[in-house]
C-alpha positions in Angstrom: 106.2 58.6 63.7 106.7 61.5 66.1 102.9 62.0 66.3 102.4 58.3 67.1 105.0 58.6 69.9 103.2 61.8 71.2 99.9 60.0 71.2 101.3 56.9 73.0 103.0 59.0 75.7 99.9 61.1 76.2 97.6 58.1 76.5 100.1 56.4 78.9 100.2 59.5 81.1 96.4 59.8 81.1 96.2 56.1 82.2 98.5 56.9 85.2 96.4 59.9 86.0 93.3 57.7 86.0 95.0 55.2 88.3 96.2 58.0 90.6 92.6 59.5 90.8 91.3 56.0 91.6 93.8 55.6 94.4 93.0 59.0 95.8 89.3 58.0 96.0 89.5 54.3 96.9 93.0 53.7 98.0 94.6 53.5 101.5 94.6 57.0 103.1 98.3 56.5 103.9 99.1 56.3 100.2 97.2 59.4 99.2 100.1 61.7 99.2 102.0 59.4 96.8 98.8 59.0 94.7 98.5 62.8 94.6 102.1 63.3 93.6 101.8 60.7 90.8 98.5 62.2 89.6 99.9 65.7 89.4 103.2 64.6 87.8 101.6 62.4 85.1 98.8 65.0 84.6 101.6 67.4 83.7 103.1 64.9 81.3 99.7 64.5 79.7 99.3 68.2 79.3 102.7 68.4 77.6 101.7 65.7 75.2 98.3 67.4 74.5 100.1 70.7 73.7 101.8 69.0 70.8 98.4 68.8 69.0 97.6 72.6 69.2 96.9 73.6 65.6 99.8 75.3 63.8 99.7 78.7 62.3 100.4 79.7 58.7 103.3 82.1 58.1 103.6 84.8 55.5 105.9 87.8 54.9 104.7 91.1 56.4 104.4 94.4 54.6 108.1 95.1 55.2 109.1 91.8 53.5 110.1 90.0 56.6 108.8 87.5 59.2 108.6 88.0 63.0 108.3 84.8 65.0 106.2 85.5 68.0 105.9 83.2 71.0 102.6 81.3 71.3 101.4 82.5 74.7 98.7 79.8 74.9 101.2 77.0 74.3 103.9 78.5 76.5 101.4 79.0 79.4 100.4 75.4 79.1 104.0 74.3 79.1 104.7 76.5 82.2 101.7 75.1 84.1 102.9 71.6 83.2 106.4 72.3 84.4 105.2 73.7 87.7 102.9 70.7 88.1 105.8 68.4 87.5 107.8 70.3 90.1 104.9 69.8 92.6 104.7 66.1 91.8 108.5 65.7 92.3 108.3 67.6 95.6 105.4 65.5 96.9 107.2 62.2 96.0 110.6 63.2 97.3 109.9 62.9 101.1 108.0 59.6 100.6 111.1 58.2 98.9 113.3 59.4 101.8 110.9 57.7 104.3 111.1 54.5 102.2 114.9 54.6 102.6 115.6 55.6 98.9 117.8 58.6 99.3 118.9 58.7 95.6 115.2 58.9 94.5 114.5 61.5 97.1 117.4 63.7 96.0 116.3 63.3 92.4 112.8 64.3 93.4 114.0 67.5 95.0 116.3 68.3 92.1 113.4 67.7 89.8 111.2 70.0 91.8 113.8 72.9 91.6 114.5 72.2 87.9 110.9 72.0 86.7 109.8 74.8 89.1 112.4 77.3 87.8 111.9 76.2 84.3 108.1 76.7 84.6 108.6 80.2 86.0 111.0 81.1 83.2 108.6 79.8 80.6 105.7 81.7 82.2 107.8 84.9 82.2 108.7 84.3 78.6 105.0 83.9 77.7 104.1 87.3 78.9 106.9 89.4 77.5 106.5 91.3 74.3 109.8 90.3 72.9 109.6 88.1 69.7 111.5 84.9 69.3 113.2 85.9 66.0 113.1 88.2 63.1 113.9 87.3 59.5 114.0 90.0 56.8 116.1 91.4 54.0 119.0 92.1 56.4 119.4 88.6 57.7 118.3 86.6 60.8 118.4 87.6 64.4 117.0 86.1 67.6 115.9 87.5 70.9 116.0 86.2 74.5 118.6 84.2 76.4 120.7 83.1 73.4 120.6 86.1 71.2 122.5 86.0 67.9 122.4 87.8 64.6 123.8 87.0 61.2 123.5 88.9 57.9 122.7 87.2 54.6 126.1 88.4 53.2 127.9 86.3 55.8 125.8 83.1 55.3 127.4 80.5 53.1 124.5 78.0 53.1 121.2 77.2 54.7 120.1 73.6 55.5 117.5 71.8 57.7 117.7 68.9 60.1 116.0 67.3 63.1 117.1 66.8 66.7 114.9 64.9 69.1 112.0 65.1 66.7 112.3 68.9 66.5 113.0 70.3 63.0 115.4 73.2 62.7 117.2 75.4 60.1 121.0 75.7 60.1 122.7 78.9 58.9 126.3 78.2 58.0 128.6 81.2 58.2 131.1 81.8 55.4 134.2 82.4 57.5 136.0 83.8 54.4 133.5 86.7 54.4 133.0 86.9 58.2 136.3 85.9 59.8 135.3 87.4 63.1 132.1 85.3 63.4 131.5 84.1 67.0 130.1 80.8 65.6 130.4 78.9 62.4 126.8 77.9 62.4 123.5 79.0 63.9 120.2 77.1 64.3 116.6 78.3 64.3 113.4 76.3 65.0 109.7 77.1 65.5 109.8 75.8 69.1 107.8 78.1 71.3 105.6 79.4 68.5 102.7 78.0 66.5 104.3 78.5 63.1 104.4 75.6 60.7 108.0 74.6 60.1 107.4 74.0 56.4 106.3 77.7 56.1 109.3 79.0 58.0 111.6 76.9 55.8 110.0 78.1 52.6 110.2 81.8 53.6 113.8 81.5 54.8 114.9 79.9 51.5 112.9 82.6 49.6 114.7 85.4 51.5 118.0 83.6 51.2 117.6 83.4 47.4 116.7 87.1 47.2 119.5 88.4 49.5 122.4 86.0 49.4 125.7 87.3 48.0 126.4 86.6 44.4 129.8 85.4 43.2 
């Protein structure tokens, strides 16, 4: 279902790109800025859709018995380029909306330009840092980056999986009886930003959980 939605959105975006290119070549010169903005914006949307079909990578425990989730620099670079292109498209369309007496659309365009631009730069920075996304080993699970957290197996009461917005994730529920000072009662981990297969991550996590969880 999710793949079908990705294909549909990608094809729709490519169709708008084709229309935009046609208008750039054959359309009224007065409308070329709008055509360029639409082409850039929907080209970025198409790129985001196409990035969903980058082949996944198998996961396995390393020689130390753990798994380090590394960012996929190819995918992150593509996402960064797409976000920056979206920012450019929004910025090109915003003044046209203002000239057409549509201030709300114009403000949304400028806000979108700032939002996607900063997001793209952050993703690009993240793509070229050496810091991993997460590490799972015999000690527990810890993540790196903006929302860093760490939880030991002895403090975990259960592990489950779920989906939000089509993105699968693992949930680590903290046993507050063993870790009363825990900052959160649950932590989540996904493969977003990497090329790992979620099924592999899930299997390895449950294997490590089974080995290292506290016994009654």
